[in-house]
N, C-alpha and C positions, 0 to 999 in steps of 0.2 A: 401150750399146756405144759411147758417144761417145768419139772419139779412137782407137778400136781398129779397124783395117782387117782384118776377118776374112778377106776374100778374099785379101789379100796374105799373111796368115799361112798360109792353106790352101795357097796356091801354093808358098810356101817349104817347107812340110811335104811337099807332093807331090814336089817336086824332090829333097828329101833321101831320101825313101823309094824313088824310082825310080832314083836313082843307084846303079850297080853297086858292091857292097862286100861285106865279110865276111858281113853278115846275109843278103843275097841269096844268096850262095854257099852258106851253111849251110842255108838253107831249101831251095834247089834240090837240093843234094846229099842231104840227108836224105829229101826227098820221092822222089827217084829210087832211093835205096838201100833205104829202108824202107817206102815206100808212102805213101798219102794221109794215113792217120791220124797217122803219125809226123810227116809234113810239117806238118800243121795244128797239132800240139802244139808243135813247135819254133817255129813262127810265133807261137803264143800266148806262148811264153817271150820271144821278141824283142819282141812287142807290150807285154808287161808291163814289160820293161826300159825301153822307150821311154816308157811312161806314168810310171814312177817318176822318170826324169830330167825329164820335162815338169813334173810336180807340184813336184819339188825346185826347178827353175829358176823356176817361176812364183812361188814363195814365198821366193825369194832365195838358195837354196843355190848355184845356178849362179854367181851373182855373187860369193858368198863363196869358192867354189872357185877361180874365175879370179883373185881378188884374193890368194889364198894359194897361192903356187906349189907348195908341198910337197904339198898335197891333190891338185892337178891332176896333178903328177908321179907320185904314187902310182897314180892311175888309169891314167896313160899306161903305166907300166911293167908293171902287172898286165895291161893290155890287150895290150901287145906280147908278153908271155910266153904269154898264153892263145892268141893267134893262132899263135905258133910251135908250141905244143902241137898245135893243129889241123893245122898244116902237116906236122908229123912223122907224125901219124896217117894223113893222106891219103897221104903218101909211102910209108909201110909198106904201105898197102892197094894202092898202085900197083905195088909190088914183089912182091905176092902173085899168083902165077899162077892161072889158072882163073877160073871164074865162081862166086862165093860165093852161098849161099842167102840169101834175104831174112831179115833179122834178126827175132828174136821180138818181138812187141808186148806182152810181159808187162807188168804194172803197174810193176814195178821199172824196166824198160827205158824205159817211157814217162815216168816221173818223171825219169830221167836225161836224156832228150831235152829235156824242158821246161827242166830246169836248164841244159842246154847253151845253149839260146837265151837264157835269162835272163842267164847269166853273160857271154855274148858282148856283149850290149848294155850291161850294167852296167859292163863294163870297157872300153867304147868311149869314148876321150877326145873323139872327134869329136861324140858325142852331147852331151857336156858343153858343147862350144863352140857347137854348133848351138842347143840350147835356151837356153843362157845368153845368147847374142847375140839370139835371136829375142825373148825376153821383155824384154830390156833395151832393144831398139830399137822393137819394135812395141807394147809395153804401157806407156802413160803412168804415171808415179808416181801413187799414190793410187787406182788402178783398183779398183772394187768387187770383193769376193771372188766375187760371183755372176757377174760378167763373166769373171773369171779361170777359174772352173769351167766356164763355157760354152766358152771357148777351149780349155781342157784336154780337154774332152769331144769337141769337134769334131776336134782333132788326133788324139786317141786312136782315134776311130772310123775316120778316114781312113787312118791308118797301119795299123790292124788289117785293114782291108779289102784294102789293098795287099799286106801280108805274107801273109795267108791266100790271096789270089789267086795269089801266087807258088807256094804249096804246092799248090793245085789244078792249076795249069798244069803244074808239073814232075812231078806224080804221075800224069799222064795215061798211058794205055797206050802211046802212041807215044814219050813221053819216057823211060819206063822201059825200053822195048825198045832204044832208042838207047843208053841208059846201059849196059845189060847187054852190048850188043855192043862198046861202046867204053869199058868200065869203067876199064881201066888208064890210058887216055888222059885221061879225065875226072879221075881221082884225081891224075894228074900235074899237070894244070892247076890243080886245087884246091890242091894242095900249093904250087905256085909262087905262086899268088895270095895265099894266106894268109901265106906267108913274106915276100912283097914288102910286104904291108900291115903285117906285124909290124915289118919293118925300117924302113919309112917312119915309123911311129909312134915307134919307139925312137930314131931319129936326128933327129926333128923338133925344131926350136928355135923356140919361140913367144915372141914378145915380147923 
């Protein structure tokens, strides 16, 4: 691990995971709407997306994307569009009166929940920037593959624990009761947050 500051890398990863954002909102919303199992599954999707970007950045894809503007722009526009789609869904839910029943946890539904978390992180341009910068700055050139795999594994475990921790927290009985009581308020806030994030990504000018 010569030249690799693992504690610094872990601290950067921790701050990235704890920062409020679309992933946190999606996990929280899914856990409160659909229950603990669904919350854990969407967290697994987000964690998988994070791992994919981490591996890609560790082996140079992040640097390639940042050096080729069109690749990064494609991710950016897809990400903005997906967040706007989530905003519209939340807005429609906020406009629906009454207290809906908890959604089914059928296998097909659970697969779509996992895909939702995965798509959210794979279309997140901030993930490209974060992992691309992290490995470019914190990992010296010529680092052994075994060291890279150690760093990837540590970040993956850390982020997975945090994302799944969010799912457990927001699927608690108290959180679900609060959501059911203030569902339309929560959905309005989710819609506003997703729409704001979409607009910020769409209008961002990097470099």
